[in-house]
DRENTORDREN-355021 format. One line per 8 residues: number of its first residue (from 0); their letters; for each residue x, y, z of N, C-alpha, C. Coordinates in nm, 4 decimals. Example, Ala and Ser with C-alpha at 12.3 -4.5 7.8 and 13.67 -1.06 7.14 Angstrom:
0> AS> 1.3190:-0.5690:0.7800:1.2300:-0.4500:0.7800:1.3200:-0.3300:0.7800; 1.2850:-0.2250:0.7080:1.3670:-0.1060:0.7140:1.2900:0.0030:0.7870 $
# end
This chain:
0> XXXXXXXX> -3.4625:-1.7400:-1.1669:-3.4833:-1.6728:-1.0412:-3.6318:-1.6375:-1.0334; -3.7021:-1.7073:-0.9497:-3.8471:-1.6906:-0.9416:-3.8882:-1.5889:-0.8366; -3.8057:-1.5740:-0.7316:-3.8448:-1.4852:-0.6233:-3.7321:-1.3863:-0.5938; -3.7398:-1.2642:-0.6450:-3.6321:-1.1665:-0.6227:-3.6152:-1.1272:-0.4762; -3.7202:-1.1283:-0.3990:-3.7094:-1.0914:-0.2577:-3.6270:-1.1956:-0.1824; -3.6501:-1.3224:-0.2121:-3.5718:-1.4291:-0.1490:-3.4246:-1.4176:-0.1895; -3.4007:-1.3847:-0.3153:-3.2637:-1.3676:-0.3633:-3.1936:-1.2556:-0.2862; -3.2607:-1.1431:-0.2687:-3.2016:-1.0301:-0.1963:-3.1734:-1.0687:-0.0512 $
8> XXXXXXXX> -3.2618:-1.1442:0.0104:-3.2393:-1.1893:0.1480:-3.1170:-1.2810:0.1566; -3.1004:-1.3682:0.0579:-2.9840:-1.4576:0.0582:-2.8549:-1.3805:0.0359; -2.8610:-1.2799:-0.0493:-2.7427:-1.1955:-0.0721:-2.7056:-1.1241:0.0573; -2.8034:-1.0738:0.1277:-2.7787:-1.0047:0.2553:-2.7152:-1.1003:0.3559; -2.7665:-1.2236:0.3644:-2.7089:-1.3221:0.4566:-2.5636:-1.3514:0.4216; -2.5341:-1.3658:0.2939:-2.3961:-1.3936:0.2508:-2.3051:-1.2750:0.2797; -2.3571:-1.1538:0.2651:-2.2760:-1.0342:0.2905:-2.2333:-1.0274:0.4367; -2.3190:-1.0747:0.5272:-2.2824:-1.0736:0.6692:-2.1782:-1.1803:0.7020 $
16> XXXXXXXX> -2.1597:-1.2786:0.6164:-2.0618:-1.3848:0.6395:-1.9198:-1.3428:0.6003; -1.9083:-1.2331:0.5270:-1.7768:-1.1876:0.4804:-1.6934:-1.1440:0.6005; -1.5697:-1.1903:0.6063:-1.4805:-1.1478:0.7144:-1.3839:-1.0443:0.6579; -1.4056:-0.9202:0.6961:-1.3229:-0.8109:0.6487:-1.1939:-0.8060:0.7287; -1.0845:-0.7637:0.6662:-0.9578:-0.7541:0.7406:-0.9651:-0.6427:0.8449; -0.8880:-0.6604:0.9502:-0.8833:-0.5578:1.0544:-0.7971:-0.4412:1.0060; -0.7996:-0.3338:1.0830:-0.7191:-0.2169:1.0496:-0.5712:-0.2544:1.0456; -0.5280:-0.3334:1.1427:-0.3868:-0.3738:1.1494:-0.3480:-0.4569:1.0274 $
24> XXXXXXXX> -0.4331:-0.5504:0.9880:-0.4036:-0.6339:0.8709:-0.3988:-0.5497:0.7433; -0.4907:-0.4548:0.7323:-0.4922:-0.3669:0.6150:-0.3658:-0.2822:0.6096; -0.3255:-0.2277:0.7238:-0.2049:-0.1456:0.7297:-0.0814:-0.2279:0.6956; -0.0730:-0.3502:0.7502:0.0414:-0.4364:0.7203:0.0484:-0.4694:0.5716; -0.0654:-0.5002:0.5118:-0.0685:-0.5310:0.3687:-0.0257:-0.4126:0.2850; -0.0739:-0.2937:0.3209:-0.0386:-0.1731:0.2466:0.1104:-0.1431:0.2595; 0.1652:-0.1616:0.3789:0.3088:-0.1382:0.3988:0.3931:-0.2377:0.3195; 0.3486:-0.3628:0.3134:0.4223:-0.4629:0.2364:0.4222:-0.4273:0.0874 $
32> XXXXXXXX> 0.3088:-0.3832:0.0367:0.3009:-0.3426:-0.1040:0.3938:-0.2242:-0.1291; 0.3923:-0.1259:-0.0397:0.4789:-0.0089:-0.0549:0.6263:-0.0484:-0.0507; 0.6641:-0.1332:0.0442:0.8045:-0.1747:0.0551:0.8490:-0.2556:-0.0666; 0.7630:-0.3444:-0.1147:0.7993:-0.4231:-0.2333:0.8151:-0.3324:-0.3557; 0.7286:-0.2335:-0.3693:0.7405:-0.1390:-0.4808:0.8703:-0.0595:-0.4692; 0.9059:-0.0200:-0.3482:1.0304:0.0541:-0.3263:1.1519:-0.0322:-0.3593; 1.1534:-0.1559:-0.3113:1.2650:-0.2470:-0.3378:1.2785:-0.2739:-0.4880; 1.1665:-0.2998:-0.5540:1.1724:-0.3287:-0.6976:1.2174:-0.2057:-0.7768 $
40> XXXXXXXX> 1.1728:-0.0877:-0.7374:1.2150:0.0321:-0.8097:1.3650:0.0560:-0.7915; 1.4162:0.0321:-0.6729:1.5609:0.0464:-0.6513:1.6391:-0.0583:-0.7297; 1.5878:-0.1797:-0.7341:1.6528:-0.2858:-0.8105:1.6613:-0.2491:-0.9581; 1.5492:-0.2038:-1.0159:1.5500:-0.1703:-1.1579:1.6316:-0.0448:-1.1870; 1.6379:0.0489:-1.0927:1.7243:0.1651:-1.1094:1.8698:0.1209:-1.1152; 1.9101:0.0338:-1.0234:2.0468:-0.0173:-1.0214:2.0777:-0.0954:-1.1489; 1.9869:-0.1811:-1.1899:2.0061:-0.2591:-1.3118:2.0192:-0.1678:-1.4335; 1.9371:-0.0650:-1.4396:1.9421:0.0294:-1.5507:2.0766:0.1017:-1.5545 $
48> XXXXXXXX> 2.1268:0.1421:-1.4393:2.2552:0.2122:-1.4354:2.3709:0.1204:-1.4761; 2.3651:-0.0043:-1.4350:2.4697:-0.1004:-1.4722:2.4680:-0.1252:-1.6227; 2.3500:-0.1468:-1.6784:2.3395:-0.1698:-1.8230:2.3824:-0.0468:-1.9017; 2.3485:0.0713:-1.8531:2.3893:0.1958:-1.9187:2.5414:0.2077:-1.9192; 2.6043:0.1725:-1.8079:2.7497:0.1796:-1.7968:2.8170:0.0868:-1.8989; 2.7706:-0.0382:-1.9054:2.8309:-0.1325:-1.9994:2.8007:-0.0966:-2.1442; 2.6853:-0.0402:-2.1703:2.6518:0.0022:-2.3062:2.7424:0.1168:-2.3497; 2.7701:0.2101:-2.2600:2.8615:0.3212:-2.2929:3.0010:0.2677:-2.3230 $
56> XXXXXXX> 3.0479:0.1699:-2.2469:3.1798:0.1107:-2.2710:3.1813:0.0453:-2.4093; 3.0770:-0.0305:-2.4439:3.0716:-0.0949:-2.5740:3.0676:0.0073:-2.6871; 2.9944:0.1143:-2.6691:2.9882:0.2156:-2.7739:3.1221:0.2870:-2.7906; 3.1961:0.3093:-2.6831:3.3269:0.3731:-2.6919:3.4265:0.2807:-2.7600; 3.4128:0.1499:-2.7397:3.5040:0.0547:-2.8017:3.4802:0.0462:-2.9530; 3.3588:0.0681:-2.9965:3.3289:0.0549:-3.1387:3.3620:0.1812:-3.2174; 3.3880:0.2912:-3.1497:3.4190:0.4177:-3.2205:3.5608:0.4207:-3.2660 $
# end
């Protein structure tokens, strides 16, 4: 890199080319992440309860 000023100018030009998401797109993405986290947490809660139930049955059978 021979000319730092030219480098900074090129970085500035590239920064203006970035297309940032709109407010609506950001909100939609955030809602999708929240909903997926909610669905997955409910799924794993249900799975945990089912496995706990069958484990208790197996432990009662072995006593």
